[in-house]
C-alpha positions as CSV (number, residue, x, y, z in Angstrom):
1,L,-44.5,-7.2,-17.3
2,A,-41.7,-5.1,-18.8
3,Y,-41.2,-7.9,-21.3
4,A,-44.9,-7.9,-22.2
5,E,-44.9,-4.1,-22.6
6,S,-41.8,-4.0,-24.8
7,H,-42.8,-6.9,-27.0
8,Y,-46.6,-7.3,-27.2
9,V,-48.6,-4.3,-26.2
10,Q,-50.0,-2.7,-29.3
11,A,-52.5,-0.1,-30.3
12,R,-54.3,0.4,-33.6
13,I,-53.4,3.8,-35.0
14,T,-55.1,5.6,-37.9
15,I,-53.4,8.4,-39.8
16,G,-55.4,9.7,-42.8
17,A,-56.7,6.7,-44.7
18,A,-54.0,4.3,-43.3
19,T,-54.6,2.2,-40.2
20,F,-51.8,0.2,-38.6
21,K,-50.7,-1.5,-35.4
22,Q,-48.0,0.3,-33.3
23,C,-46.1,-1.1,-30.3
24,T,-46.5,1.5,-27.5
25,G,-44.2,0.0,-24.9
26,N,-46.6,0.7,-22.0
27,A,-49.6,-0.7,-20.2
28,I,-51.4,-0.7,-16.9
29,F,-51.4,-3.9,-14.9
30,A,-52.8,-5.0,-11.6
31,T,-51.0,-8.0,-10.1
32,F,-52.0,-10.3,-7.3
33,T,-49.4,-12.8,-6.0
34,H,-51.1,-15.8,-4.3
35,D,-49.7,-18.7,-2.5
36,V,-52.6,-21.2,-2.0
37,S,-54.6,-23.4,-4.2
38,R,-58.3,-24.1,-3.8
39,E,-57.3,-27.4,-2.2
40,L,-55.3,-25.4,0.3
41,D,-51.9,-26.6,-0.9
42,P,-48.9,-24.3,-1.4
43,A,-49.3,-22.9,-4.9
44,L,-47.3,-19.8,-5.7
45,H,-48.7,-17.9,-8.7
46,T,-49.5,-14.4,-9.9
47,H,-52.7,-13.1,-11.4
48,S,-52.3,-10.1,-13.7
49,V,-55.1,-8.0,-14.9
50,V,-54.4,-5.9,-18.0
51,I,-56.3,-2.6,-18.2
52,N,-57.4,-2.1,-21.7
53,A,-55.6,1.2,-22.2
54,T,-52.2,2.2,-23.5
55,Q,-50.6,5.6,-24.3
56,A,-49.6,6.0,-27.9
57,Q,-48.0,9.1,-29.4
58,S,-51.4,10.4,-30.4
59,G,-52.9,9.8,-26.9
60,W,-54.6,7.0,-25.0
61,R,-55.8,4.0,-27.0
62,S,-57.3,0.6,-26.4
63,I,-54.9,-2.3,-26.5
64,T,-54.9,-4.6,-29.6
65,P,-54.6,-7.9,-27.7
66,E,-53.6,-10.4,-30.5
67,L,-49.9,-10.6,-29.5
68,L,-50.7,-10.9,-25.8
69,F,-53.0,-13.8,-26.4
70,Q,-50.7,-15.4,-29.0
71,H,-47.7,-15.3,-26.6
72,Q,-49.3,-16.3,-23.3
73,K,-47.2,-19.4,-22.9
74,K,-44.0,-17.5,-23.6
75,L,-44.9,-14.9,-21.0
76,G,-45.4,-17.8,-18.6
77,L,-41.9,-19.0,-19.4
78,V,-40.6,-15.5,-18.8
79,Y,-42.2,-15.5,-15.4
80,R,-40.7,-18.9,-14.5
81,L,-37.3,-18.0,-15.7
82,D,-37.3,-14.9,-13.4
83,L,-38.7,-17.0,-10.5
84,A,-35.9,-19.6,-11.1
85,R,-33.3,-16.9,-11.0
86,E,-34.5,-15.5,-7.7
87,L,-34.7,-19.0,-6.2
88,S,-31.1,-19.6,-7.3
89,E,-30.0,-16.3,-5.8
90,L,-31.6,-17.5,-2.5
91,G,-29.4,-20.6,-2.7
92,Y,-31.9,-23.3,-3.9
93,T,-30.7,-25.9,-6.4
94,L,-33.2,-26.5,-9.2
95,R,-33.9,-29.6,-11.3
96,Q,-35.8,-30.0,-14.6
97,H,-39.5,-31.0,-14.5
98,E,-40.1,-34.5,-15.8
99,R,-43.0,-33.7,-18.1
100,D,-42.0,-30.2,-19.2
101,P,-38.3,-29.4,-19.7
102,T,-39.1,-25.7,-19.6
103,A,-40.4,-26.0,-16.1
104,F,-38.5,-26.8,-12.9
105,E,-38.6,-28.1,-9.4
106,I,-36.6,-27.5,-6.3
107,A,-34.0,-30.3,-5.9
108,G,-34.1,-32.0,-2.5
109,V,-37.9,-32.1,-2.3
110,P,-38.9,-35.8,-2.8
111,E,-41.5,-36.7,-5.4
112,V,-43.8,-38.1,-2.7
113,A,-43.9,-34.6,-1.1
114,I,-44.6,-32.9,-4.3
115,R,-47.5,-35.2,-5.0
116,H,-48.9,-34.8,-1.5
117,F,-49.0,-31.0,-1.9
118,S,-50.4,-31.2,-5.4
119,K,-53.9,-32.6,-4.7
120,R,-55.4,-30.6,-7.6
121,S,-53.1,-32.2,-10.1
122,E,-53.9,-35.6,-8.7
123,Q,-57.6,-35.0,-9.0
124,I,-57.3,-34.0,-12.6
125,E,-55.1,-37.0,-13.4
126,S,-57.5,-39.3,-11.5
127,Y,-60.4,-38.0,-13.6
128,F,-58.6,-39.1,-16.8
129,E,-57.9,-42.6,-15.2
130,Q,-61.4,-43.1,-13.9
131,N,-62.9,-42.2,-17.3
132,N,-60.3,-44.3,-19.2
133,I,-59.1,-41.2,-21.2
134,A,-55.5,-40.6,-22.3
135,Y,-54.1,-37.5,-20.6
136,D,-54.3,-34.5,-22.7
137,T,-53.0,-31.0,-21.6
138,T,-55.7,-29.1,-23.5
139,L,-58.5,-31.2,-22.1
140,A,-56.9,-31.0,-18.6
141,K,-57.5,-27.2,-18.6
142,K,-61.2,-27.7,-19.3
143,I,-61.5,-30.4,-16.6
144,A,-59.7,-28.1,-14.1
145,L,-62.3,-25.4,-14.7
146,L,-65.3,-27.8,-14.5
147,T,-64.2,-29.6,-11.3
148,R,-62.7,-26.8,-9.2
149,K,-64.0,-26.0,-5.7
150,A,-65.3,-22.7,-4.5
151,K,-62.8,-20.3,-2.8
152,R,-62.5,-20.5,1.0
153,E,-61.2,-18.0,3.5
154,V,-58.2,-19.3,5.4
155,D,-56.0,-18.2,8.2
156,R,-52.4,-18.1,6.9
157,D,-50.8,-18.8,10.3
158,E,-53.0,-21.9,10.8
159,L,-52.4,-23.0,7.2
160,R,-48.6,-22.7,7.5
161,A,-48.7,-24.7,10.7
162,I,-50.6,-27.5,8.9
163,W,-48.1,-27.4,6.0
164,R,-45.2,-27.5,8.4
165,D,-46.7,-30.5,10.2
166,E,-47.4,-32.3,7.0
167,A,-43.9,-31.6,5.6
168,S,-42.3,-33.0,8.7
169,G,-43.3,-36.4,7.5
170,F,-41.1,-36.2,4.4
171,A,-37.3,-36.4,4.2
172,L,-36.6,-33.0,3.0
173,E,-32.9,-32.4,2.3
174,A,-31.1,-29.7,4.3
175,S,-30.5,-27.7,1.1
176,V,-34.3,-27.2,0.9
177,I,-34.7,-26.1,4.5
178,Y,-31.5,-24.0,4.6
179,P,-30.6,-23.1,1.0
180,R,-27.8,-20.8,2.2
181,G,-26.1,-23.6,4.1
182,R,-26.3,-25.1,7.6
183,A,-24.4,-22.2,9.1
184,S,-27.8,-20.5,9.6
185,E,-29.5,-23.6,11.0
186,P,-31.3,-23.1,14.3
187,Q,-30.3,-25.6,17.0
188,S,-33.9,-26.6,17.5
189,A,-34.4,-28.0,14.1
190,G,-33.5,-31.6,13.1
191,D,-32.9,-33.2,9.8
192,G,-35.9,-33.0,7.5
193,Q,-37.8,-30.7,10.0
194,L,-38.9,-27.2,9.1
195,P,-37.9,-24.6,11.6
196,D,-40.4,-22.3,13.3
197,G,-42.0,-19.7,11.1
198,D,-42.3,-20.5,7.4
199,G,-38.6,-21.5,7.2
200,L,-38.0,-19.6,4.0
201,P,-35.2,-17.2,3.2
202,R,-36.2,-13.7,2.0
203,P,-34.9,-12.2,-1.2
204,S,-32.6,-9.2,-0.7
205,H,-34.3,-7.2,-3.3
206,T,-37.8,-6.4,-4.5
207,P,-38.8,-9.2,-6.9
208,T,-39.3,-8.3,-10.6
209,T,-42.9,-7.6,-11.3
210,P,-44.3,-10.8,-12.7
211,S,-45.6,-11.4,-16.2
212,S,-49.1,-10.7,-17.6
213,Q,-50.0,-14.4,-17.6
214,D,-51.2,-16.3,-14.5
215,D,-48.5,-18.7,-13.3
216,N,-48.3,-21.1,-10.4
217,S,-46.2,-23.7,-8.7
218,E,-46.6,-26.9,-6.8
219,A,-44.8,-27.4,-3.5
220,G,-41.2,-27.9,-4.4
221,G,-41.4,-26.6,-7.9
222,V,-43.2,-24.8,-10.8
223,P,-45.4,-27.0,-12.9
224,P,-45.6,-26.9,-16.7
225,V,-47.3,-24.0,-18.3
226,D,-50.0,-26.4,-19.7
227,Q,-51.2,-27.1,-16.2
228,V,-54.1,-24.8,-15.2
229,P,-53.4,-22.8,-12.0
230,D,-56.0,-22.8,-9.3
231,E,-57.0,-19.4,-8.0
232,D,-56.1,-19.2,-4.3
233,A,-58.6,-19.3,-1.5
234,S,-57.9,-15.7,-0.5
235,P,-55.2,-13.0,-0.9
236,R,-52.4,-12.8,1.6
237,P,-53.2,-10.6,4.6
238,D,-50.4,-8.2,4.0
239,E,-51.4,-7.7,0.3
240,A,-51.9,-4.1,-0.6
241,I,-52.3,-2.0,-3.8
242,R,-48.9,-0.6,-4.9
243,L,-48.0,1.2,-8.1
244,V,-44.9,-0.5,-9.4
245,P,-43.7,0.6,-12.9
246,P,-42.2,-2.4,-14.8
247,V,-38.6,-1.8,-15.6
248,A,-36.6,-3.7,-18.2
249,P,-33.4,-5.1,-16.6
250,T,-29.9,-4.2,-17.6
251,V,-28.9,-7.2,-19.7
252,V,-25.4,-8.6,-19.1
253,L,-24.1,-11.6,-20.9
254,T,-21.6,-13.9,-19.2
255,D,-19.6,-16.9,-20.2
256,K,-22.2,-19.1,-18.5
257,T,-25.2,-17.6,-20.3
258,R,-23.3,-17.8,-23.7
259,A,-22.5,-21.5,-23.0
260,I,-26.2,-22.2,-22.2
261,V,-27.3,-20.6,-25.5
262,S,-24.6,-22.4,-27.4
263,A,-25.7,-25.8,-25.9
264,A,-29.3,-25.0,-26.8
265,I,-28.4,-24.2,-30.4
266,A,-26.3,-27.4,-30.7
267,H,-29.2,-29.5,-29.3
268,L,-31.7,-28.0,-31.7
269,I,-29.4,-28.5,-34.7
270,E,-28.9,-32.1,-33.8
271,R,-32.6,-32.6,-34.5
272,N,-33.3,-30.2,-37.4
273,F,-31.4,-28.1,-39.9
274,G,-33.3,-25.0,-38.6
275,F,-34.9,-23.7,-35.4
276,T,-37.1,-20.7,-34.4
277,E,-36.3,-18.1,-31.8
278,K,-39.1,-19.5,-29.7
279,Q,-37.6,-23.0,-29.8
280,L,-34.2,-21.5,-28.8
281,I,-35.7,-19.7,-25.8
282,E,-37.5,-22.8,-24.6
283,Q,-34.4,-25.0,-25.0
284,A,-32.1,-22.5,-23.3
285,A,-34.6,-22.2,-20.5
286,S,-34.6,-26.0,-20.0
287,F,-30.8,-26.0,-19.9
288,G,-30.3,-23.0,-17.6
289,H,-33.0,-22.8,-15.0
290,G,-31.9,-20.1,-12.5
291,Q,-28.9,-19.1,-14.6
292,I,-30.4,-17.2,-17.5
293,D,-33.4,-15.1,-18.3
294,V,-35.2,-14.4,-21.6
295,W,-33.6,-11.0,-22.0
296,Q,-30.1,-12.6,-22.0
297,I,-31.2,-15.3,-24.4
298,E,-32.6,-12.7,-26.8
299,K,-29.6,-10.4,-26.6
300,D,-27.2,-13.3,-27.1
301,F,-29.3,-14.5,-30.1
302,A,-29.3,-11.0,-31.6
303,E,-25.5,-10.8,-31.3
304,R,-25.1,-14.1,-33.1
305,V,-27.4,-13.0,-35.9
306,G,-25.4,-9.8,-36.2
307,N,-21.9,-11.5,-36.3
308,G,-23.0,-14.3,-38.6
309,G,-22.9,-17.0,-35.9
310,V,-26.5,-17.7,-36.7
311,L,-27.9,-17.6,-40.3
312,A,-31.4,-17.5,-41.8
313,A,-32.6,-21.0,-42.8
314,K,-35.2,-22.2,-45.2
315,K,-38.7,-22.4,-43.7
316,P,-40.3,-25.8,-43.5
317,D,-43.4,-26.3,-45.6
318,G,-46.5,-24.9,-43.9
319,D,-44.5,-22.9,-41.3
320,D,-44.2,-19.1,-41.8
321,S,-42.0,-18.6,-38.7
322,A,-38.5,-17.3,-39.3
323,H,-36.0,-20.2,-39.0
324,W,-32.3,-20.1,-38.2
325,T,-29.3,-22.4,-38.5
326,T,-25.5,-22.3,-38.0
327,P,-22.9,-21.9,-40.7
328,E,-21.7,-25.4,-40.0
329,A,-25.1,-27.0,-40.4
330,K,-25.8,-24.9,-43.5
331,Q,-22.5,-26.1,-45.0
332,V,-23.5,-29.7,-44.5
333,E,-27.0,-29.1,-45.9
334,S,-25.5,-27.4,-49.0
335,S,-23.1,-30.3,-49.5
336,I,-26.0,-32.8,-49.4
337,L,-28.0,-30.8,-51.9
338,A,-25.0,-30.4,-54.2
339,Q,-24.4,-34.2,-54.1
340,L,-28.0,-34.8,-54.9
341,A,-27.8,-32.6,-57.9
342,A,-24.4,-34.0,-59.1
343,G,-25.8,-37.6,-58.8
344,K,-28.7,-37.0,-61.2
345,G,-28.4,-39.3,-64.2
346,E,-25.0,-40.6,-63.0
347,W,-26.0,-44.2,-62.4
348,L,-25.8,-46.5,-65.5
349,G,-26.8,-49.7,-63.8
350,V,-30.4,-49.8,-65.0
351,I,-32.5,-53.0,-65.5
352,S,-34.8,-53.2,-68.5
353,D,-38.5,-52.9,-68.0
354,V,-39.1,-56.3,-69.6
355,R,-36.8,-58.1,-67.0
356,I,-38.5,-56.2,-64.2
357,E,-41.9,-57.4,-65.2
358,T,-40.8,-61.0,-65.7
359,H,-39.1,-61.0,-62.3
360,L,-42.0,-59.4,-60.4
361,E,-44.5,-62.1,-61.6
362,K,-43.0,-64.4,-59.0
363,Y,-43.9,-62.1,-56.1
364,S,-47.2,-61.2,-54.4
365,L,-46.8,-57.4,-54.2
366,N,-49.5,-54.8,-54.2
367,V,-49.5,-51.9,-56.7
368,Q,-47.5,-49.5,-54.5
369,Q,-44.8,-52.2,-53.7
370,T,-44.6,-53.2,-57.4
371,N,-44.2,-49.5,-58.4
372,A,-41.5,-49.0,-55.8
373,V,-39.4,-51.9,-57.1
374,R,-39.9,-50.7,-60.7
375,Q,-38.9,-47.1,-60.0
376,A,-35.8,-48.1,-58.0
377,A,-34.7,-50.4,-60.8
378,L,-35.3,-47.9,-63.6
379,N,-34.0,-44.9,-61.8
380,K,-30.7,-43.4,-63.3
381,D,-29.7,-41.3,-60.2
382,R,-27.0,-42.3,-57.8
383,F,-29.4,-41.6,-54.9
384,F,-32.9,-42.9,-54.5
385,A,-35.3,-43.1,-51.5
386,I,-38.3,-45.2,-50.4
387,Q,-40.5,-43.4,-47.9
388,G,-43.0,-45.6,-46.2
389,D,-45.0,-45.5,-43.0
390,P,-44.8,-48.5,-40.6
391,G,-46.7,-51.5,-41.8
392,V,-46.7,-50.8,-45.6
393,G,-44.4,-53.8,-46.5
394,K,-41.1,-52.1,-47.1
395,T,-39.1,-55.3,-46.1
396,T,-41.2,-57.4,-48.5
397,L,-40.5,-55.2,-51.5
398,L,-36.8,-55.0,-50.6
399,K,-36.6,-58.8,-50.8
400,A,-38.0,-58.7,-54.3
401,Y,-35.7,-55.8,-55.3
402,K,-32.6,-57.5,-53.8
403,D,-33.3,-60.8,-55.6
404,M,-33.7,-58.9,-58.9
405,L,-30.4,-57.0,-58.4
406,L,-28.4,-60.1,-57.6
407,K,-29.9,-62.0,-60.6
408,N,-28.8,-59.1,-62.9
409,G,-25.2,-59.1,-61.7
410,F,-25.2,-56.4,-59.0
411,D,-23.8,-56.6,-55.5
412,V,-26.0,-55.6,-52.7
413,L,-25.0,-54.5,-49.2
414,A,-27.3,-53.9,-46.1
415,M,-26.6,-50.9,-43.9
416,A,-28.4,-49.1,-41.1
417,P,-27.6,-46.5,-38.4
418,S,-27.8,-49.0,-35.5
419,Y,-26.6,-52.5,-35.1
420,Q,-30.1,-53.8,-34.3
421,A,-31.6,-52.3,-37.5
422,M,-28.7,-53.5,-39.6
423,S,-28.8,-57.0,-38.1
424,E,-32.6,-57.3,-38.8
425,L,-32.2,-56.0,-42.4
426,S,-29.2,-58.3,-43.1
427,S,-31.0,-61.3,-41.7
428,S,-34.3,-60.6,-43.5
429,L,-32.6,-60.1,-46.8
430,K,-29.8,-62.6,-46.3
431,L,-27.2,-59.9,-47.2
432,P,-23.8,-58.9,-45.8
433,G,-24.2,-55.8,-43.8
434,M,-22.5,-53.2,-41.6
435,V,-23.5,-50.3,-39.4
436,V,-23.1,-47.0,-41.3
437,D,-20.6,-45.5,-38.7
438,R,-18.4,-48.6,-39.0
439,Y,-18.5,-48.6,-42.8
440,L,-17.4,-45.0,-42.9
441,A,-14.6,-45.5,-40.3
442,D,-13.3,-49.0,-41.3
443,P,-10.4,-48.6,-43.9
444,N,-11.2,-52.2,-45.1
445,S,-15.0,-51.6,-45.6
446,H,-14.4,-51.5,-49.4
447,R,-13.7,-55.3,-49.2
448,L,-17.3,-56.0,-48.1
449,G,-19.0,-57.6,-51.0
450,S,-17.7,-58.1,-54.5
451,S,-15.0,-55.8,-55.8
452,Y,-15.8,-56.3,-59.5
453,R,-19.6,-55.8,-59.5
454,K,-21.5,-52.5,-59.2
455,Q,-22.8,-52.1,-55.7
456,I,-26.2,-50.9,-54.4
457,W,-26.3,-50.0,-50.8
458,L,-29.7,-50.5,-49.0
459,I,-29.7,-48.2,-46.0
460,D,-32.7,-48.9,-43.7
461,E,-34.0,-46.6,-41.0
462,A,-32.6,-43.7,-42.8
463,G,-34.6,-41.3,-40.6
464,M,-32.2,-42.1,-37.8
465,L,-29.1,-40.9,-39.8
466,G,-27.7,-37.5,-38.9
467,A,-26.8,-35.0,-41.6
468,E,-23.1,-35.4,-41.3
469,K,-23.4,-39.2,-41.7
470,V,-25.6,-38.8,-44.8
471,D,-23.2,-36.3,-46.3
472,A,-20.2,-38.7,-45.6
473,I,-21.9,-41.9,-47.0
474,M,-23.0,-40.0,-50.1
475,R,-19.5,-38.9,-50.7
476,M,-18.2,-42.4,-50.2
477,A,-20.8,-43.8,-52.7
478,E,-19.5,-41.4,-55.3
479,E,-15.9,-42.4,-54.6
480,R,-16.8,-46.1,-55.0
481,D,-19.3,-45.6,-57.8
482,A,-22.2,-47.1,-55.8
483,K,-25.9,-46.4,-55.7
484,I,-27.7,-45.7,-52.4
485,V,-31.3,-46.5,-51.8
486,F,-32.4,-44.8,-48.6
487,V,-35.3,-46.5,-46.9
488,G,-37.3,-45.0,-44.0
489,D,-40.1,-42.9,-42.5
490,H,-39.3,-39.3,-42.0
491,Q,-41.9,-39.1,-39.1
492,Q,-41.1,-42.3,-37.3
493,L,-37.7,-41.6,-35.7
494,E,-35.5,-38.6,-35.0
495,S,-32.0,-38.6,-36.3
496,V,-29.4,-39.2,-33.7
497,G,-27.0,-36.9,-35.3
498,A,-27.3,-33.3,-36.6
499,G,-30.4,-32.6,-38.6
500,R,-33.2,-34.7,-39.9
501,A,-31.3,-35.5,-43.1
502,F,-33.8,-38.0,-44.5
503,N,-36.5,-35.4,-44.6
504,Q,-34.0,-33.0,-46.1
505,L,-33.2,-35.4,-48.9
506,L,-37.0,-35.7,-49.6
507,Q,-37.4,-31.9,-49.6
508,G,-34.2,-31.5,-51.6
509,G,-35.5,-33.4,-54.6
510,V,-34.1,-36.9,-54.3
511,S,-36.0,-39.3,-56.6
512,H,-38.3,-41.3,-54.4
513,V,-41.5,-43.2,-54.0
514,V,-44.1,-43.0,-51.2
515,L,-45.9,-46.1,-49.7
516,N,-48.9,-45.6,-47.5
517,Q,-51.1,-48.6,-48.2
518,R,-51.0,-50.5,-45.0
519,M,-50.4,-54.2,-45.0
520,R,-50.0,-54.9,-41.2
521,Q,-53.5,-53.8,-40.2
522,K,-56.1,-56.2,-41.6
523,T,-59.4,-54.5,-40.8
524,E,-60.5,-51.2,-42.5
525,W,-61.3,-49.5,-39.2
526,L,-57.9,-50.3,-37.8
527,K,-56.2,-49.0,-41.0
528,E,-58.3,-45.8,-40.7
529,T,-57.2,-45.5,-37.0
530,V,-53.5,-45.8,-37.8
531,D,-53.9,-43.3,-40.7
532,A,-55.5,-40.8,-38.3
533,V,-52.7,-41.2,-35.8
534,M,-50.0,-40.9,-38.4
535,H,-51.6,-37.5,-39.4
536,K,-51.8,-36.5,-35.8
537,H,-55.7,-36.5,-35.9
538,Y,-56.0,-38.0,-32.4
539,D,-59.6,-37.1,-31.8
540,Q,-60.6,-38.8,-35.1
541,A,-58.6,-41.9,-34.1
542,L,-60.4,-42.1,-30.8
543,S,-63.8,-41.6,-32.4
544,I,-63.1,-44.5,-34.8
545,M,-62.0,-46.7,-31.9
546,R,-65.1,-45.8,-29.9
547,A,-67.4,-46.5,-32.9
548,N,-65.8,-50.0,-33.0
549,R,-66.2,-50.5,-29.2
550,R,-62.4,-50.5,-28.6
551,V,-62.6,-47.6,-26.0
552,R,-64.7,-48.0,-22.8
553,A,-65.9,-45.1,-20.7
């Protein structure tokens, strides 16, 4: 709640003719911590009611709620991070949730026990299966509301006795029953058996007031934020109204918290040149359950921005969020862009248009494939790219391009990031080939192919190449006066190294052609379905399949 107050509680203020939003830093919350689902399973969660009033400098005002609604998921993450910290302090070992890396479970609780005490989740998943619908988190929320049962009054002592009896059938590890160690184990309890009472340790301090978003947990762990919490059957008997002012914690950074943030940044940079603060918080949360909170992540991030350890990055097209990168990643990005610029017009091995037309008469290529071969052959830059979705016939056009190059006195090499991709390309085109990493590291790689002919390197699956590898292979091409034709789909595969370099090449101005005319799919409705999926219009794709009787209810 302190985080919500300090970041997202605003009021609309009017002074003269000017109206603006102002962060007030205060709000009134009523919180209700519940521990039971409507299916009477253990489900720890907190409901928070926000009173529509906040005190601004000019007096009491209604809350402008946009930021609170916009950041509901983040507030849920703040809640879970604090819960994870308290569980760790109690001695529990936590593990990452399978479906949501920002969520966690208590290690030592077997999966069968979690599912047993998660009847509501199973009901929702069963609804999808029975209706032959692919699981969707947004739809799951609606289903949860439509199918939930009415609340029931329950006796907590009876309920805990039932839970204890049911849990005795599962092999719970000792670390779950006695998180502070077996030194406190009662003599009457055996392995995997819960002791009398609820068997849970108590925190030595009053827990931090929870966030303004409802959050819940399954037995053995906290589910992802996209799972809808069930309201409990009734409040706890000892629940009473208390006035508890939210207090922002004293933020202390340690070597451990700094290491978690560093690992999160390194992980994000491996996949993109830039990242948002939201992405950093989520990634650090997944790496440091119970060892770091959002205040520490934000303070660490602010310090890195202040000392130059993190720099502003270019925003991707269509994304207005502030993006950040590291000096090292920015240096590699700058090097790639500089090489692109230096390679413009530097390649003299151009085939005449007449020869191209004569050669292509022998091949059955569509308009896009023919244009791709022509553009690659006429292009005077050292670096060229062919971007094509799966099934557009990239291999077919590369065969025609390769034959033309060999016939006109060029030497052609096949390369790819992985051995499998390289082997497939080399076999399909009947060319000598080598994995990019090996070509860069092997001192004798210059002997591959002819030493007296101009070389053109065809690098397939370029979307898998990391930025440092792209930078290095571009440098080597300049040293050996070779031309590189990068071939790939910037959406199909993530790069295994740092940064999605193929996408960066496209955005950086590399000469390229785009292929999107599908050859693999033969029927129009199937082509339309694939197009919808490629553009992430999943509802449209399902509608097309239903209209063609390919989805059964």
